[in-house]
Backbone bond lengths (Angstrom), bond angles and torsions (degrees), N, CA, C in turn:
res aa  C-N    CA-C-N  psi(-1)  N-CA   C-N-CA  omega(-1)  CA-C   N-CA-C  phi
1 X - - - 1.425 - - 1.537 114.25 -
2 X 1.360 115.48 -29.75 1.465 119.94 -178.90 1.524 110.37 -117.94
3 X 1.286 115.28 152.48 1.485 121.99 -177.44 1.522 107.33 -71.23
4 X 1.295 114.79 157.55 1.458 122.72 174.98 1.497 111.05 -85.42
5 X 1.364 117.46 118.35 1.440 122.20 179.70 1.524 110.38 -82.31
6 X 1.329 116.30 138.39 1.489 118.71 178.71 1.539 106.98 -155.18
7 X 1.343 113.08 154.02 1.438 118.58 178.77 1.542 108.94 -79.28
8 X 1.334 114.01 175.84 1.462 119.07 178.49 1.531 112.61 -67.03
9 X 1.381 114.78 -35.24 1.427 117.96 177.47 1.552 112.24 -66.27
10 X 1.322 115.64 -42.15 1.412 120.44 179.28 1.500 113.39 -65.12
11 X 1.352 114.07 -36.30 1.485 117.14 177.29 1.441 111.14 -66.27
12 X 1.360 119.65 -43.01 1.450 121.71 -179.75 1.516 110.20 -65.21
13 X 1.340 117.79 -39.89 1.468 121.42 178.79 1.561 110.62 -63.39
14 X 1.327 114.20 -41.08 1.495 117.65 179.17 1.540 111.51 -65.64
15 X 1.316 117.70 -39.63 1.458 121.69 177.28 1.508 112.72 -64.19
16 X 1.369 115.20 -39.32 1.424 119.75 179.46 1.549 111.12 -67.47
17 X 1.335 113.34 -41.75 1.468 117.94 178.43 1.537 111.71 -63.62
18 X 1.362 116.08 -38.80 1.436 120.09 178.51 1.492 113.27 -65.37
19 X 1.371 113.62 -40.89 1.456 116.97 176.48 1.515 113.63 -64.24
20 X 1.340 113.70 -39.24 1.502 117.27 177.89 1.528 111.63 -67.00
21 X 1.305 116.10 -35.19 1.517 118.45 177.02 1.489 112.48 -64.46
22 X 1.372 115.17 -43.45 1.486 119.25 177.00 1.543 110.37 -61.03
23 X 1.307 115.98 -43.70 1.428 119.10 -179.63 1.506 111.67 -61.72
24 X 1.328 115.03 -39.12 1.471 121.80 -178.99 1.550 108.86 -66.19
25 X 1.326 117.77 -40.89 1.428 121.61 179.38 1.519 111.90 -66.34
26 X 1.327 115.27 -35.93 1.516 118.31 178.17 1.545 110.82 -63.63
27 X 1.306 115.66 -31.78 1.438 120.42 -179.40 1.485 113.94 -81.17
28 X 1.322 115.09 -2.43 1.471 119.67 175.00 1.540 113.59 96.12
29 X 1.334 117.13 9.70 1.458 119.00 -179.79 1.523 109.92 -82.71
30 X 1.315 112.63 169.65 1.447 119.55 179.27 1.527 107.65 -102.26
31 X 1.318 111.77 129.73 1.472 117.23 178.27 1.512 112.93 -73.62
32 X 1.374 114.78 123.60 1.448 121.52 -176.51 1.531 111.40 -86.50
33 X 1.346 116.14 132.25 1.432 120.25 -179.86 1.529 109.79 -84.69
34 X 1.280 117.96 120.63 1.418 121.06 -175.56 1.533 110.74 -89.09
35 X 1.287 117.37 -1.08 1.447 120.87 176.44 1.496 112.26 82.94
36 X 1.376 113.08 179.55 1.485 120.05 -175.01 1.549 113.01 -70.67
37 X 1.355 115.91 -23.88 1.462 118.95 -172.63 1.468 110.09 -95.83
38 X 1.366 121.11 25.31 1.437 121.40 -175.93 1.523 106.73 -75.10
39 X 1.322 120.04 -27.85 1.473 119.42 177.25 1.566 109.24 -84.05
40 X 1.300 113.75 116.55 1.438 119.02 -176.90 1.521 110.70 -87.81
41 X 1.302 113.63 167.53 1.456 119.73 -176.47 1.535 110.55 -74.48
42 X 1.339 118.05 -28.47 1.430 121.46 -169.57 1.495 118.08 -46.50
43 X 1.205 128.01 -165.37 1.479 125.53 -177.50 1.486 111.79 74.20
44 X 1.314 116.25 -123.11 1.464 124.42 -173.81 1.499 109.79 -100.78
45 X 1.302 118.05 121.92 1.456 119.59 -178.24 1.536 111.65 -72.36
46 X 1.301 115.98 -24.93 1.481 120.87 178.59 1.534 108.87 -64.37
47 X 1.342 116.65 -45.48 1.469 119.14 177.03 1.508 112.49 -65.01
48 X 1.357 116.33 -37.31 1.443 118.67 177.99 1.502 110.81 -63.77
49 X 1.345 117.98 -41.74 1.414 121.07 178.06 1.552 115.02 -63.57
50 X 1.333 114.03 -37.22 1.464 118.44 177.08 1.493 109.33 -66.86
51 X 1.306 119.38 -40.46 1.479 122.29 -176.02 1.520 112.08 -74.50
52 X 1.358 115.58 -18.95 1.461 119.49 -178.35 1.538 109.76 -100.61
53 X 1.257 117.73 15.40 1.466 120.37 -177.78 1.530 112.97 -96.42
54 X 1.314 117.72 135.89 1.483 120.65 176.68 1.488 107.87 -117.45
55 X 1.382 116.00 135.17 1.448 120.27 -178.86 1.560 107.68 -98.73
56 X 1.348 118.08 120.51 1.419 122.62 179.56 1.513 109.41 -130.53
57 X 1.286 118.50 136.97 1.494 120.43 176.61 1.541 110.23 -58.88
58 X 1.311 113.97 141.43 1.420 117.81 -176.61 1.537 115.24 -60.36
59 X 1.348 116.28 -41.10 1.467 119.28 179.23 1.501 110.62 -64.60
60 X 1.339 115.27 -37.42 1.472 117.96 179.27 1.553 111.80 -62.71
61 X 1.333 114.36 -40.09 1.477 119.04 177.44 1.558 110.19 -61.98
62 X 1.305 114.85 -44.68 1.477 117.84 179.62 1.544 111.08 -60.07
63 X 1.313 116.07 -43.58 1.427 118.13 -178.99 1.546 110.35 -63.63
64 X 1.357 117.33 -40.82 1.411 119.41 178.82 1.504 113.56 -64.15
65 X 1.380 115.62 -37.67 1.456 119.61 176.57 1.545 112.14 -65.71
66 X 1.275 113.48 -43.14 1.452 118.71 -174.90 1.545 111.36 -69.62
67 X 1.325 116.73 -26.19 1.462 121.22 179.14 1.520 110.65 -83.35
68 X 1.306 116.72 -0.63 1.450 119.54 177.16 1.483 115.59 88.97
69 X 1.335 118.17 6.90 1.431 122.15 -178.90 1.541 107.55 -85.27
70 X 1.324 117.40 124.08 1.440 121.02 178.37 1.520 110.99 -105.12
71 X 1.297 113.20 149.44 1.487 119.17 -179.75 1.513 110.25 -102.52
72 X 1.296 117.86 139.71 1.388 121.94 176.98 1.501 111.36 -126.17
73 X 1.347 118.24 156.24 1.451 120.64 179.69 1.509 110.12 85.70
74 X 1.332 114.76 -162.70 1.463 121.91 -176.32 1.554 108.81 -90.87
75 X 1.282 114.27 153.73 1.454 120.67 174.01 1.522 113.26 88.31
76 X 1.341 117.21 25.35 1.439 120.03 179.29 1.517 112.86 -83.90
77 X 1.312 117.82 -6.81 1.446 123.02 -178.19 1.548 107.75 -131.07
78 X 1.322 112.38 150.92 1.428 117.31 176.98 1.520 112.68 -79.55
79 X 1.333 116.13 163.93 1.479 117.90 -176.51 1.570 109.83 -71.87
80 X 1.326 118.64 -20.96 1.429 120.04 179.47 1.490 113.82 -98.46
81 X 1.313 119.29 -11.60 1.507 121.36 -176.98 1.504 109.05 -146.32
82 X 1.318 116.54 123.52 1.421 123.84 171.36 1.507 111.18 -91.32
83 X 1.276 119.58 128.10 1.486 122.67 -176.56 1.487 108.77 -114.16
84 X 1.309 119.54 126.95 1.434 126.68 178.00 1.494 111.42 -108.00
85 X 1.319 116.23 163.57 1.431 119.37 175.91 1.496 116.00 88.03
86 X 1.364 117.19 31.09 1.490 120.41 -179.97 1.521 112.29 -62.96
87 X 1.319 115.14 -35.47 1.480 117.94 -175.31 1.518 110.01 -72.36
88 X 1.314 118.62 -36.13 1.456 120.15 -174.03 1.470 111.05 -95.32
89 X 1.351 121.25 -7.92 1.485 121.08 -177.16 1.493 112.51 77.62
90 X 1.321 118.32 17.67 1.436 120.92 -177.11 1.530 108.74 -108.44
91 X 1.313 118.25 96.90 1.483 118.11 -178.90 1.532 112.95 -72.50
92 X 1.314 115.19 122.88 1.448 121.98 175.08 1.513 112.45 -128.15
93 X 1.284 116.34 139.01 1.452 120.63 -179.58 1.546 108.45 -87.82
94 X 1.303 113.06 127.21 1.500 115.58 177.57 1.524 112.97 -112.94
95 X 1.335 115.60 -12.84 1.495 117.73 -178.87 1.527 107.26 -153.15
96 X 1.360 115.11 138.07 1.456 121.07 178.37 1.510 107.13 -130.03
97 X 1.350 116.34 137.52 1.459 119.97 175.89 1.525 105.43 -119.27
98 X 1.326 114.74 127.20 1.408 120.79 -178.47 1.537 111.60 -125.14
99 X 1.278 116.87 150.27 1.485 122.06 -177.12 1.504 106.98 -122.78
100 X 1.343 114.09 132.92 1.499 121.27 178.99 1.489 109.12 -111.29
101 X 1.318 112.94 172.07 1.490 119.28 -175.27 1.517 113.46 -69.58
102 X 1.321 115.64 -39.28 1.458 120.10 -174.05 1.543 110.65 -166.43
103 X 1.331 113.95 170.51 1.499 118.38 179.54 1.462 111.19 -71.86
104 X 1.336 118.43 -20.47 1.485 120.65 -179.60 1.532 110.68 -65.57
105 X 1.312 117.07 -32.31 1.452 118.40 -176.98 1.541 113.78 -100.30
106 X 1.364 115.22 11.86 1.494 119.39 -179.27 1.522 112.97 -58.96
107 X 1.340 118.45 -53.36 1.475 117.45 -176.34 1.566 111.84 -59.70
108 X 1.324 117.29 -44.86 1.409 119.10 179.99 1.539 112.09 -65.93
109 X 1.301 119.54 -36.42 1.434 124.44 178.56 1.518 110.21 -64.66
110 X 1.360 116.31 -46.48 1.436 120.45 -179.99 1.560 109.95 -61.51
111 X 1.286 117.10 -38.00 1.477 120.48 179.66 1.492 110.67 -67.20
112 X 1.316 116.06 -41.04 1.568 120.24 177.76 1.532 108.36 -64.03
113 X 1.300 118.17 -42.64 1.459 120.37 -176.48 1.528 106.27 -66.77
114 X 1.327 117.90 -42.68 1.479 121.10 179.84 1.505 110.71 -57.54
115 X 1.337 116.82 -44.75 1.418 121.87 -179.61 1.521 113.07 -58.69
116 X 1.355 112.70 -47.35 1.469 117.63 178.87 1.539 113.07 -63.10
117 X 1.297 115.54 -40.90 1.489 119.89 179.67 1.508 111.53 -68.24
118 X 1.347 117.03 -41.06 1.447 120.85 178.17 1.579 109.74 -62.27
119 X 1.309 115.78 -35.55 1.510 120.41 179.80 1.515 108.27 -70.18
120 X 1.332 117.95 -45.49 1.460 116.70 -178.09 1.535 113.62 -76.78
121 X 1.338 116.40 -22.02 1.447 119.49 178.62 1.526 112.47 -92.32
122 X 1.350 115.89 11.57 1.429 121.38 178.96 1.514 114.94 58.48
123 X 1.318 114.74 40.46 1.445 121.61 172.63 1.560 113.12 82.86
124 X 1.315 118.32 4.62 1.473 123.38 179.85 1.500 109.82 -96.66
125 X 1.312 118.36 115.17 1.453 120.27 -179.73 1.559 109.95 -86.51
126 X 1.304 116.93 77.81 1.466 123.17 179.17 1.519 109.88 -102.28
127 X 1.287 119.90 37.49 1.475 125.45 179.15 1.509 110.47 -141.49
128 X 1.288 117.37 167.09 1.406 123.20 -179.65 1.540 108.76 -146.80
129 X 1.335 118.02 160.53 1.459 124.13 -179.59 1.506 112.14 -110.29
130 X 1.254 116.56 141.68 1.495 122.43 173.57 1.553 106.01 -131.32
131 X 1.288 118.50 116.07 1.485 121.76 -177.69 1.540 109.05 -108.45
132 X 1.303 115.71 161.59 1.476 119.66 174.76 1.538 111.30 -67.77
133 X 1.324 116.71 -21.62 1.446 119.92 173.71 1.530 112.37 -63.25
134 X 1.372 111.62 -39.64 1.483 114.90 177.15 1.505 113.40 -66.25
135 X 1.347 113.98 -39.66 1.440 119.18 178.62 1.542 109.52 -64.11
136 X 1.336 117.10 -42.40 1.495 121.19 177.99 1.538 108.64 -60.23
137 X 1.291 118.90 -38.55 1.458 122.46 -178.49 1.512 110.06 -68.05
138 X 1.267 117.30 -37.91 1.439 124.69 -179.39 1.606 108.11 -66.83
139 X 1.351 114.67 -44.09 1.410 119.84 -179.46 1.546 109.92 -67.19
140 X 1.342 117.47 -39.26 1.392 118.79 177.57 1.517 114.06 -64.96
141 X 1.358 116.27 -36.15 1.418 122.85 177.25 1.524 109.87 -65.68
142 X 1.329 117.25 -42.69 1.476 120.69 177.34 1.552 111.49 -61.58
143 X 1.358 115.60 -43.06 1.424 118.58 -179.85 1.509 111.77 -65.69
144 X 1.357 114.15 -41.40 1.490 116.01 176.13 1.478 115.64 -64.04
145 X 1.336 117.86 -34.43 1.453 121.24 178.38 1.554 108.84 -73.25
146 X 1.310 119.57 -34.49 1.418 122.77 179.47 1.529 109.10 -68.77
147 X 1.293 116.89 -41.46 1.502 119.84 179.29 1.586 109.39 -67.13
148 X 1.321 115.95 -38.44 1.471 119.00 178.74 1.480 109.83 -64.57
149 X 1.356 117.11 -43.08 1.483 119.54 179.95 1.546 111.39 -64.64
150 X 1.353 113.95 -40.04 1.448 117.87 177.43 1.536 112.31 -64.67
151 X 1.345 115.87 -38.03 1.477 119.91 178.17 1.523 111.32 -65.05
152 X 1.382 116.21 -38.90 1.465 120.31 178.94 1.520 109.72 -63.85
153 X 1.339 114.68 -46.15 1.498 119.24 179.66 1.523 112.67 -60.92
154 X 1.383 114.16 -42.19 1.455 119.17 177.95 1.511 111.01 -63.95
155 X 1.312 118.49 -38.47 1.457 122.61 -178.21 1.504 109.14 -66.15
156 X 1.334 115.59 -42.56 1.504 119.17 179.36 1.578 108.90 -64.77
157 X 1.307 116.44 -40.26 1.472 119.52 179.01 1.539 109.36 -63.58
158 X 1.317 118.40 -44.96 1.494 121.90 176.56 1.507 110.70 -58.21
159 X 1.315 117.34 -44.41 1.485 119.26 -179.12 1.507 111.73 -64.80
160 X 1.339 117.05 -40.24 1.440 118.72 176.67 1.466 112.46 -68.12
161 X 1.339 115.88 -37.62 1.526 118.66 173.76 1.500 113.14 -62.49
162 X 1.334 116.06 -42.72 1.489 118.82 178.66 1.501 111.78 -61.66
163 X 1.357 116.11 -43.26 1.495 119.07 179.98 1.521 108.65 -62.97
164 X 1.330 118.53 -38.07 1.482 121.92 -179.65 1.521 109.63 -64.51
165 X 1.327 118.51 -42.86 1.488 121.54 179.88 1.521 109.91 -66.02
166 X 1.348 117.77 -39.35 1.441 121.80 -179.53 1.570 109.36 -62.99
167 X 1.351 115.84 -46.94 1.453 119.21 179.71 1.550 113.76 -63.21
168 X 1.330 115.01 -36.70 1.458 120.02 177.38 1.573 108.95 -63.41
169 X 1.312 114.91 -46.56 1.477 116.84 -179.15 1.535 113.32 -66.24
170 X 1.368 116.09 -40.01 1.423 118.70 179.09 1.599 109.83 -63.90
171 X 1.281 116.23 -42.04 1.483 119.87 176.04 1.535 109.69 -61.61
172 X 1.357 117.79 -39.87 1.450 121.35 179.52 1.537 111.90 -65.72
173 X 1.340 115.67 -38.22 1.465 119.60 179.09 1.525 110.70 -64.84
174 X 1.357 114.03 -46.29 1.487 118.60 -179.07 1.483 113.06 -58.64
175 X 1.344 117.91 -27.75 1.506 121.48 178.93 1.521 109.95 -87.44
176 X 1.296 119.79 -12.35 1.461 120.00 -176.11 1.521 113.04 -123.51
177 X 1.349 114.92 31.16 1.450 118.17 179.00 1.519 111.96 -64.88
178 X 1.343 119.31 -43.94 1.419 122.61 179.41 1.523 110.43 -64.35
179 X 1.332 116.20 -38.47 1.496 119.71 175.97 1.516 111.00 -60.64
180 X 1.324 117.69 -45.97 1.443 119.09 176.26 1.483 112.42 -60.79
181 X 1.354 117.19 -43.51 1.502 122.19 178.94 1.533 109.19 -58.28
182 X 1.294 118.08 -43.76 1.494 120.68 -179.61 1.501 110.33 -63.25
183 X 1.362 115.78 -45.44 1.506 117.56 178.13 1.510 110.39 -59.75
184 X 1.289 119.74 -43.80 1.493 120.23 -179.73 1.507 111.76 -66.23
185 X 1.332 117.26 -35.73 1.446 119.91 -179.82 1.532 114.36 -69.17
186 X 1.304 117.46 -25.35 1.447 120.68 179.28 1.550 111.49 -95.65
187 X 1.341 117.29 5.37 1.488 118.07 173.95 1.502 117.90 118.85
188 X 1.316 118.64 1.49 1.454 121.87 175.52 1.536 112.57 -65.92
189 X 1.292 117.41 127.10 1.453 120.98 -179.73 1.548 111.21 -76.82
190 X 1.370 113.36 161.75 1.443 117.18 174.79 1.467 114.97 -56.12
191 X 1.352 116.80 -39.28 1.436 122.60 179.83 1.461 113.41 -65.97
192 X 1.349 117.16 -34.51 1.499 120.65 176.44 1.515 111.10 -62.56
193 X 1.379 117.93 -42.39 1.428 118.98 178.17 1.512 109.89 -65.39
194 X 1.342 116.10 -41.16 1.440 119.49 -175.54 1.576 108.34 -62.92
195 X 1.319 116.09 -46.03 1.485 117.99 179.85 1.482 114.85 -63.41
196 X 1.400 115.33 -36.88 1.464 118.34 179.28 1.484 114.58 -61.96
197 X 1.363 115.73 -45.68 1.510 120.21 180.00 1.529 110.22 -67.27
198 X 1.377 114.05 -40.29 1.478 117.06 -177.63 1.512 110.12 -64.33
199 X 1.352 117.11 -44.73 1.463 120.62 178.94 1.529 111.36 -59.06
200 X 1.295 117.17 -40.98 1.436 121.44 179.77 1.535 110.88 -60.35
201 X 1.360 116.60 -42.50 1.458 120.91 179.44 1.526 109.64 -67.00
202 X 1.322 117.15 -41.55 1.463 117.69 179.46 1.499 113.14 -66.78
203 X 1.348 117.89 -34.81 1.440 121.40 176.79 1.570 111.11 -61.68
204 X 1.368 113.88 -41.94 1.493 115.20 175.91 1.519 112.95 -63.44
205 X 1.382 115.32 -35.86 1.479 116.42 179.45 1.509 109.65 -71.55
206 X 1.331 118.17 -36.18 1.501 117.87 177.95 1.483 111.93 -64.52
207 X 1.329 119.31 -42.60 1.421 122.15 179.20 1.506 110.80 -62.91
208 X 1.358 115.92 -41.77 1.480 118.32 175.54 1.494 114.22 -63.52
209 X 1.338 116.40 -38.61 1.507 120.82 178.67 1.545 110.36 -66.76
210 X 1.326 116.71 -43.60 1.469 118.39 177.55 1.596 111.76 -63.16
211 X 1.294 115.98 -39.32 1.437 117.86 176.57 1.515 111.72 -65.58
212 X 1.319 117.01 -40.27 1.444 121.41 177.56 1.526 111.62 -61.96
213 X 1.359 117.43 -41.47 1.474 119.28 -179.47 1.524 111.61 -67.58
214 X 1.322 117.35 -40.03 1.443 121.22 177.97 1.530 112.01 -63.36
215 X 1.355 116.61 -43.50 1.461 122.30 178.21 1.502 110.10 -64.14
216 X 1.343 118.84 -45.86 1.462 120.81 179.99 1.481 110.94 -62.00
217 X 1.346 117.43 -43.30 1.493 118.03 179.98 1.488 110.83 -62.88
218 X 1.313 118.62 -39.68 1.472 121.56 177.89 1.467 111.72 -62.11
219 X 1.402 117.65 -45.91 1.422 118.11 -179.33 1.561 112.54 -64.14
220 X 1.336 117.14 -39.62 1.449 120.78 178.24 1.510 109.44 -61.49
221 X 1.326 119.23 -43.50 1.452 120.17 178.89 1.537 114.05 -61.51
222 X 1.333 111.63 -35.59 1.502 118.77 178.63 1.551 109.48 -68.81
223 X 1.368 116.92 -41.24 1.444 118.42 176.53 1.527 112.53 -66.92
224 X 1.325 118.65 -32.14 1.421 122.41 179.17 1.504 113.01 -65.02
225 X 1.358 117.64 -24.98 1.455 120.86 -178.43 1.517 114.51 -69.53
226 X 1.332 116.65 -22.79 1.461 118.15 179.54 1.517 112.53 -130.98
227 X 1.276 117.70 9.20 1.491 120.72 179.48 1.542 109.25 -93.07
228 X 1.392 118.66 149.76 1.455 120.17 174.17 1.543 109.61 -58.46
229 X 1.350 113.63 143.73 1.510 116.74 179.70 1.453 112.32 -60.34
230 X 1.378 121.58 -35.36 1.472 122.06 -178.30 1.521 111.54 -74.91
231 X 1.325 119.21 -17.48 1.447 119.54 178.48 1.551 111.19 -119.72
232 X 1.271 117.96 25.70 1.470 122.22 -176.07 1.533 107.90 -73.50
233 X 1.375 118.58 133.05 1.415 122.15 179.93 1.536 110.32 -71.44
234 X 1.300 118.25 147.14 1.405 126.47 -179.90 1.530 111.87 -131.79
235 X 1.353 117.04 155.49 1.446 122.84 173.24 1.528 105.15 -124.32
236 X 1.292 115.17 117.38 1.413 120.53 -178.36 1.592 110.45 -88.30
237 X 1.296 119.79 152.74 1.485 123.11 178.99 1.493 109.78 -56.89
238 X 1.344 118.59 -37.99 1.464 121.75 -179.23 1.495 110.29 -63.78
239 X 1.354 117.53 -43.75 1.437 118.39 178.66 1.519 112.64 -64.07
240 X 1.314 116.19 -40.81 1.411 119.76 177.75 1.543 113.08 -62.13
241 X 1.325 114.60 -43.26 1.514 119.95 176.39 1.537 111.94 -62.65
242 X 1.305 117.11 -39.91 1.470 119.34 -179.71 1.561 111.26 -68.74
243 X 1.352 113.53 -41.94 1.475 117.21 178.36 1.542 111.19 -63.83
244 X 1.334 116.97 -42.33 1.468 120.28 179.22 1.558 110.27 -63.89
245 X 1.328 115.34 -41.50 1.471 119.59 -179.49 1.501 110.50 -63.92
246 X 1.311 119.10 -40.34 1.447 119.75 178.74 1.512 109.78 -66.61
247 X 1.314 119.19 -37.22 1.420 122.73 177.73 1.537 111.01 -59.06
248 X 1.329 114.83 -45.23 1.497 119.47 179.33 1.498 109.50 -64.66
249 X 1.338 116.86 -41.89 1.521 122.58 -179.30 1.525 110.30 -62.29
250 X 1.310 115.68 -39.98 1.496 118.48 177.92 1.512 109.18 -64.50
251 X 1.366 116.68 -40.60 1.474 118.10 179.73 1.567 110.98 -65.83
252 X 1.289 118.08 -36.60 1.445 117.55 175.69 1.514 114.69 -65.88
253 X 1.347 114.58 -43.72 1.462 119.38 -179.41 1.547 110.98 -67.75
254 X 1.324 115.97 -39.04 1.480 119.28 178.24 1.503 112.27 -71.20
255 X 1.299 119.01 -23.24 1.460 120.28 -178.76 1.518 115.08 -91.00
256 X 1.327 116.29 -9.20 1.470 118.60 -178.05 1.531 111.41 -63.24
257 X 1.337 116.56 -53.09 1.459 120.57 -176.24 1.548 111.09 -59.00
258 X 1.372 120.38 -52.42 1.434 118.74 177.23 1.504 112.81 -58.60
259 X 1.376 119.66 -37.96 1.462 120.72 -178.00 1.496 110.60 -66.80
260 X 1.334 118.52 -40.76 1.454 121.23 178.96 1.537 110.79 -64.49
261 X 1.322 114.20 -40.20 1.491 119.68 -178.81 1.526 109.84 -64.74
262 X 1.351 115.82 -42.56 1.489 118.65 178.05 1.496 112.55 -68.33
263 X 1.295 116.93 -37.65 1.474 119.61 -179.04 1.505 112.35 -68.53
264 X 1.361 118.18 -25.97 1.477 119.67 -176.75 1.494 113.31 -89.92
265 X 1.390 118.31 2.42 1.451 119.33 -175.67 1.554 108.09 -67.08
266 X 1.306 114.08 141.97 1.428 119.73 176.29 1.525 110.15 -79.70
267 X 1.298 120.15 127.33 1.493 122.02 -174.07 1.509 112.49 -59.75
268 X 1.398 117.29 -39.69 1.476 121.67 -178.92 1.539 110.82 -66.30
269 X 1.360 115.06 -45.52 1.480 118.60 178.01 1.549 111.50 -67.90
270 X 1.295 115.20 -33.56 1.488 118.65 179.98 1.516 109.73 -68.09
271 X 1.360 118.69 -40.14 1.518 118.83 177.66 1.501 111.28 -65.27
272 X 1.320 119.01 -28.80 1.458 122.35 -179.04 1.538 112.27 -83.84
273 X 1.305 116.18 -5.65 1.517 119.85 -173.83 1.496 109.03 -71.09
274 X 1.327 116.95 133.79 1.465 121.38 178.27 1.523 107.94 -110.25
């Protein structure tokens, strides 16, 4: 009566197995029956739970319990009602799933349900509500925390990269002090030295940013090859542009101090530098 639920990985595995079976039959082999238990539980537990659920009318379940018939194995409760007390023949509801017309009527519906349950439970509030809105809020909180963690990790990576660029430029300046002194002695302005060092730092940042984009794109494509289509990771052009822009910005900030230091060198002292 109901369709078989399966994840994207299980669907791909089933299609591959089906194709291999057809190929085996074409070659004249005999198809081997793997039995009813060929589908394993592994993969996604939610799909397994859906496939192991049996829908039974509540009154029918009560009649079965009262007649002394016990249920064993999976599927002894409906998806909308969990029934306890199979061994004693005492049917008790432990979980109820209700559906309302829309989110606009959710508060009023919950209040009506609470009133009914308080009346049937003799004024004792021994129950609680869980709505999909609560689940959505939890999911949004998880996503927000994940993005915040990713942002912190990216900020630390940018800081480390900026420090690396600054160290490279400072080391380069210490090796080119005489060169800078010669340039200044033949007429190079302070601004010219400043721009030269700054451009070199930005070029290093641009190359690093391009390498990062290529690496990220390759990793995403690799993940897409075995990830479910509905959860496949993507890289948007906006994200790539923002990442590249931050890379260039880090290069500019990291190159300011070395560029100022090189521009302020005294040409006479620079020429005497060994």
